[in-house]
C-alpha positions as CSV (number, residue, x, y, z in Angstrom):
1,M,0.0,0.0,0.0
2,D,1.3,3.4,-0.9
3,K,2.1,5.5,2.2
4,N,0.8,8.6,0.5
5,S,-2.6,7.2,-0.3
6,L,-5.6,8.5,1.6
7,L,-6.6,5.1,2.8
8,Y,-3.1,4.6,4.3
9,Q,-3.2,8.0,6.1
10,L,-6.7,7.3,7.5
11,M,-5.6,3.9,8.8
12,A,-2.6,5.5,10.4
13,M,-4.7,8.1,12.1
14,R,-7.1,5.5,13.3
15,M,-4.3,3.3,14.7
16,N,-2.6,6.3,16.3
17,G,-5.9,7.2,18.1
18,I,-6.4,3.6,19.3
19,M,-2.8,3.3,20.6
20,N,-3.1,6.7,22.4
21,G,-6.2,5.4,24.1
22,V,-4.5,2.2,25.2
23,A,-1.5,4.2,26.4
24,E,-3.7,6.6,28.4
25,Q,-5.3,3.6,30.2
26,D,-2.1,1.7,30.9
27,E,-1.1,2.6,34.5
28,D,2.4,1.1,34.1
29,Y,3.0,3.2,31.0
30,Q,1.7,6.3,32.7
31,A,3.9,5.7,35.7
32,S,6.9,5.3,33.4
33,L,6.2,8.8,32.1
34,S,6.4,10.4,35.5
35,A,9.9,9.1,36.4
36,A,12.6,7.2,34.6
37,D,14.5,4.6,36.6
38,L,18.0,4.2,35.6
39,Q,20.1,1.2,36.6
40,Y,23.9,1.5,36.7
41,Y,26.8,-0.7,37.8
42,K,28.5,0.3,41.0
43,H,32.0,-1.1,41.1
44,P,32.9,-3.7,42.2
45,F,29.8,-5.8,43.1
46,R,26.4,-4.4,42.5
47,F,23.9,-2.5,40.5
48,D,22.3,0.6,41.9
49,Y,19.3,2.7,40.8
50,S,18.8,6.3,40.1
51,C,15.7,8.2,39.0
52,I,15.0,11.1,36.7
53,F,11.8,12.9,37.5
54,T,9.7,14.5,34.7
55,S,7.7,16.7,37.0
56,G,8.3,18.7,40.2
57,K,5.2,17.1,41.9
58,N,6.6,13.6,41.3
59,Q,9.9,14.6,42.7
60,F,8.3,16.2,45.7
61,D,6.2,13.1,46.4
62,D,9.3,10.9,46.3
63,L,11.2,13.2,48.6
64,W,8.2,13.5,50.9
65,S,7.9,9.7,51.1
66,E,11.6,9.4,52.0
67,W,11.4,12.2,54.6
68,Y,8.2,10.7,56.1
69,S,9.7,7.2,56.4
70,F,12.9,8.6,58.0
71,Q,10.8,10.6,60.5
72,L,8.8,7.6,61.6
73,L,11.9,5.4,61.9
74,A,13.7,8.1,63.9
75,L,10.7,8.6,66.3
76,T,10.3,4.8,66.9
77,K,14.0,3.9,67.1
78,D,14.8,1.5,69.9
79,T,11.1,0.9,70.7
80,P,8.7,-1.9,69.9
81,L,7.0,0.4,67.4
82,A,10.1,0.1,65.1
83,E,8.9,-3.4,64.1
84,L,5.6,-2.1,62.7
85,D,4.9,-0.9,59.1
86,Y,4.8,2.8,58.5
87,Q,1.0,3.1,58.7
88,D,0.9,1.4,62.0
89,M,3.8,3.4,63.3
90,F,2.0,6.6,62.4
91,R,-1.2,5.5,64.0
92,C,0.6,4.8,67.3
93,L,2.1,8.3,67.5
94,P,0.3,10.9,69.6
95,E,-2.2,13.0,67.7
96,E,-0.1,16.1,68.0
97,Q,2.9,14.4,66.4
98,Q,0.7,13.1,63.6
99,K,-0.5,16.6,62.9
100,E,3.0,18.0,63.1
101,I,4.3,15.5,60.5
102,L,1.3,15.9,58.2
103,G,1.6,19.7,58.5
104,K,5.1,19.5,56.9
105,R,3.5,18.3,53.7
106,E,2.0,21.7,53.3
107,Y,4.9,23.6,54.8
108,F,7.7,22.3,52.6
109,P,6.3,23.4,49.3
110,G,5.8,26.9,50.7
111,L,9.3,26.9,52.1
112,A,10.6,26.0,48.7
113,G,8.4,28.6,47.0
114,I,6.5,26.1,44.9
115,S,2.9,25.1,44.6
116,L,1.7,21.6,43.9
């Protein structure tokens, strides 16, 4: 079939529309658009990962998750709570500490001069 023919161009447009629809509904594909995981070899024994973010919100969410986890681990260090998962650790904290931690999620973007 000639690539310049009207039929070929219509078929290409139709296939492009179908593929775009599939891509929009594919959660794994959409997640891959928000951050690219890069794997590299760290001499002498192992591979390590790095990530490139394609939006500031995705980067903030990743940094927030890391900060949140660190805070919970620091607060529960050397206690029986350290054996719990993060959700249970958080639920066991006093309400005031919970509010303080969650308040940082609003505070940090303002401190950085960004809006999410």
